[in-house]
Each structure stands twice: as C-alpha cells, then as structure tokens.
N, C-alpha and C positions, 0 to 999 in steps of 0.2 A: 742248571745247565741250559734249559730251554730259553731262559731269558738272557743268556750270554750272547754277545754280538760277534764272538769269535767264530769264524767259519768251521773250524774243526769241532767246536762244541755244538754248533747247529747240526752238523752231520750226525754226530753221536746222539743228539737229542731226537732226531727223526728216527734213527734206528731203534732207540728205546721206545718211542711212542708206537712204532709199528708192532713191537713185541707186546705192548700193553693193550692194544686195541681189543683183543678178544676178552680182556678182563674189565673193560670199561663199559659204560652205558647203563649200569645197574643202579641208578640213583634217581631221585626227584631233583631236578634242577630248578631253582627258584631265583629269579632276578628281582632285586629290590632297589627301587629308585625313589627319588624325592628330592625336593629342594634342600640346600644347605640349611641346617638348623631344625629340620623336621624331626630329628632324633633317630636317624638310621642306625647309628652304632648302639644306642641304648635298646632299640627295638631288636636288633640282631642278637645282642647278648642275652636278653631275656628270652627271646624266641628260641635261640640255640640251646640254652640251658634247659628249657622245657622239653625240647626234642630229645636231649640226652637223657633226661629223667625218664623219658618214655622208651629208652632203649636204642635211640638212634646214634649214629656217628656223624658229626657235622663238620663240614669244611666250609670256611668262609673265604671267598676270594674278593678282597676289597681293593678298589682302584682309587688312587689319589691323582689329582691333576698334576701334570708336570709343568714347572715354571717355564714360560716362554723366554725369560731373561737368563736364568741360570741353568735350566735343564734339570733341576733337582725337584724332589718331592719330599714331603714331610714324612709320609708313611707311618702315621701315628695311630693306626687303627687298633693295634694290640694294646696300647695304653688306654684306649677308650673302652676296651672290652676286657678288663682285668680278670674277672672271674671266668669268663669263657676261654681266654687265652691260656690259662693254666690247667684247664680241664683235659685229662688224658684222652678223652673221646672227641676232642675238638682240634681243629687245625685252622689257623688263621694265616693267610698269606697276603700281606699288602703289597701291591705292585703299582708302579707309575704308569700313566697313560702313554708315555713316550710320544706325546703330541697327537695320539690317535683320537679322532672324534668318535662319539657314540657312547661315552661314559664307561667304556671298557678299555682294555689294552689289546695289542695285536696278538697276544699269546694267551688270552683268557680261555679260548677253546682248548688249547693244549693242557692248560692247568686243570680244567674240568676233568679231562680224560685221565690225567695222572692221579688226581684225588679219588676218582671212582675206582681205579685199579688198586689203589691203596686201601680200599674197603670202606670209604665214606659213602653212606647211602643217601645223604641229603647235602646238596651243594647250594650254598647261598652266595649269589653274586651281587655284591654291593656296588652300584655304579657311582660315578662322580657326583651326579645330581646337578648338572649345570645347564640343562636346556632340552630342546625338542629332539636333538640327535640321540637322546637316551634310548630311543626306540630300537637302536641297533642291538641292544642286549636281548630283546625279545626273540631275535633269530638264533640265540644260543641256549635258551632255557625252555623248560616245559610250562612254566607258570610265571607271569610277570605281575608283580605286586608294586603298586605305587602308593607311597605314604604321603599324606597331606596334613596340613596344619589347620586347626580350627580358628575361625575369626581372623584370618590374615588378609583383611581388606576385602576386595572383590573376589570372593571365593572362586567364581567361575572363570576368572582370569588367572587363577593360581595354577591351572593345569592346561597344557596346550591340547588342541584337538588331536594332533598326531599321537600323543602319548595316551590319550583316552581311548583311541581306537584300538590300541594294541594291549591295553591293560586288561588283565583277567580279574583283578580285584583292586578296589580303592580302599585304603584304610586311613582313617583320620586319627592320627596319633595325638598324644597329650590331652586326651579327653578326660581330664580330672580337674577337681577344684573349680575355679571360676571358668575354666575352659569347657566344662561339661556341656552346658547348654549351647554355646556357640558350635561345639562339635556336632551336636544333634541337628542344629539348623543347617550346618554345612553338609551333613549326611543327606538331608532332604534335598538340598540344592543339587548335589552331585547325582543323586538317584534320578531326579527329573532330567538332568543333562544327559545321562547315559541312555535314557529311553529314546532319545533323538538319534542315537547312533545305531547302525546295523550291527547286530551281534555276529561274532566270527562263526559260530555254529548255532543251529536252532536249539541244541541241547544245553547251551551254556549262555546265561545272561550275567555279565559281570555285576557283582553286588558292591555295596558301599557299607563298610563296617566302621565302628569306632573302637579305639583301644587306648590303654594307658600302659606303655611299655615300662615306665618306672614303677608302677604299682602292679604290673603283671596282670592287668585286667583285659579280657577280650582276646588274648593271644591264642587261646585254645580254639576259639571260633574261627580265627584266621587259618589255622592248620587244618581244621575240618573242611573249610572251603577248598583248600589245596588238594586234600585227599579226594574230595567229591569230584573236583575237576579232573584229577588223575584217573579216577575210575571211569568217568564218562569218556575221556580220551581213549582209554584202552578198549572200551566196549565198542565205540564207533570206528576204531581204526585210525583216529586222528593222531594218537601218540606215535605210532610207527611212522606215519606220514610226516609228522613234524620233525622227528629225529632224522629222517632221510633228507628233508629240506635243510636242516641244520648242517649236515655233512656237505651238501652241495654249496651252501653259503660259505662254508669254510674253504671249500675248493676254490670258489670264485674270488674270495678275499685274498687267498694265498697267491693266486695267479696275478692279481693286481699288484700285490706287494712285491712279488718276485720281478715283475716287469719294471716297476718303479726302481727297485734296487739295481737291476741290470742297466737301466737307462742312466741313472745318476752316477754309476761307477764306471761307465764307459769312458775310456781314455780320450777318444776323439771328442766326445761331448764335453768332458771336463776342459779340454784344451780350447774349445770354441765358445764355451758358455760365457766367459768374461767379456769378449768383444761383442757378442750378440746382446748381452744384457746392457752394455754401454749404449748400443744403438737404440734399444727400447727406452732407456732413460733419456736419451737425447731427442726422442720423438722422431727418429729417422726410420724406425721399423716398428710396425704394430706388434703387440704381444702375440697375436694369433699367428702372424707370419713368422715371428721369431720361434714360436713353439714348433711350427711345421719344419722350419729350417733345422732345428736341433734334432727333431725326429728323423729327418732325412739323413743327417750326419750319422746318427746312430745306426740307421738301416744300412747305409753304405759301408760303415765300419764292420758291422756283423757279416755282411756279404763277403767283404775282403777276408775276414777272419775265417769264414767257413771254406772259402775257395782255397786258401792256403792249407 
C-alpha cells in the first residue's frame, strides 16, 4: 500500500504508519553498500542466516535500479537469497528505486518502520551500489557497512571519499582462495586511508575487516563490530541523536517530494510547460529563466486557487 501511487492508498498508508509509529524504532538498522559484483546478496544471505541462528528476526530491504528506458526493475533479490527468503524469521522486500538517487527508494524509511512494527529486530538495507550518492542511506540507518573487493585494480580508487567518510565499517568480501592475500593487502591499504579521515566520534574509529560470505568466514566479527558500535552510540547519546536526525531528514525529504509533486501536477504548469520547453530548445530562453517562469506560473495559480 505504501508503494502504491494511488492517492487513496497513500492517505491510508499514512494513517497506518501513524498508528505503527509507537511500535517502531526497536531495531538495529544496518545499511549495506558496495559496487556491483562485490557479493552483497551472498553476504546478506549468510549474514542474515547467522543472525537468525542467534535468535534474531531479520528484514532485508533490497533496492534495484529502475530502468531509465522502460521504468522497470528486475527485483531478483529473493532468487539470489534462496535459503534466507524461505526462512520464517526473515522477510525480503525488493523495491525499485523509482529513479531516486542515493541507492535507496523514496519509501525506504516507511518500509523500515513497518518492518520494525512487525517485530523484526534487525533491518538490513541493501543499496543499489552505483556510486557516491550511496551516502544517502547513511541518513536512514544506525550503522553503514561498505563491502569491498580484493585486488580490483587500484584499491584506493575503488571507494570514493564521500562514502569512506560516512562508512562505519569496511569489509573486504571474497577473501578466500587466491583472493586471500590480495584481501589482506587491500585491508592494509584501506586501514591507512581511513587514518587520514576524521572520525565521526572520538569513541569510534572505523575498522577494515576481511570475510568470505560464501564460506561464512569472518561474518561473526562483522556483527560484533556492529554491536560494539551500537553500545557506544547508546552510551554517549549518539544513538538517540542519530534517530532524531533521521526523522528530520525524513521530514525534509518528504517536503521536497511533496513540493515537486504539487508543482508537476499543477494544471497551469502542465499547460505552459510545452511552450516554455520549446523556447529553451530553440535557445530563445535560458533554462534558468524558464524555471523561474514556471515557478511564477505555479505561484500565481496557487494564489488564485486559495483566493477562490
């Protein structure tokens, strides 16, 4: 219902979310990012099954890129996590990005709250893994984990500074077989690189670990780092502060989305847009002036609407 574009569904979804708010927030939210091919799905399946064996209930919110041409998404995450998807203590929800940047979709926050209200105590948010805008997910989760590949060329170019600055942990996956030594070398490189960055808090310095998701090696150490971070955040008050910031980020993102929807659906704007776009294409009007003109049309339309 919350992913429906029907206005009546959206209204009902908000009523439902409001009722669920007192029952949400009781989870550890972990964002998981990494370039395509790093093994995010394999990692999440092994990691999730380990958590379930430890008594946890795990929800996975996986985001697939939406095609610019067709508007469709593959949404094949359940097929890549066969064992986890059939486990009664796991829930996997693949969703399209709907063209939203940041590696998540516009309703990821709502999905997190619903899963928490349903009793899932560990929420794993798998991002698209397509670039530096992945940092958006860090504003939705308590812990941001970035998966890396060993020996993938120039290792220090494999991760952007923006992502490194918000990562709480770097994990080099596929550290097995012939990749074991390259993974250790990459671990040393990234450890040195992280020392050049200022830590988010004095109590937490992001670490670099190695693991093999396919062999289930090193995943327990990853979870221990998450628990340690969670304990520190609770002790110094950062956890509560971070959750409050997440709510304000949600508010601001919603305001921007609502304003955009109102603007593009405005009848006066729709009627004027074609001719103004034609002027931009013909180089008789600059894009900046065209935007201002459309915004003015929208403002005047809203004024007349309110006056009546």
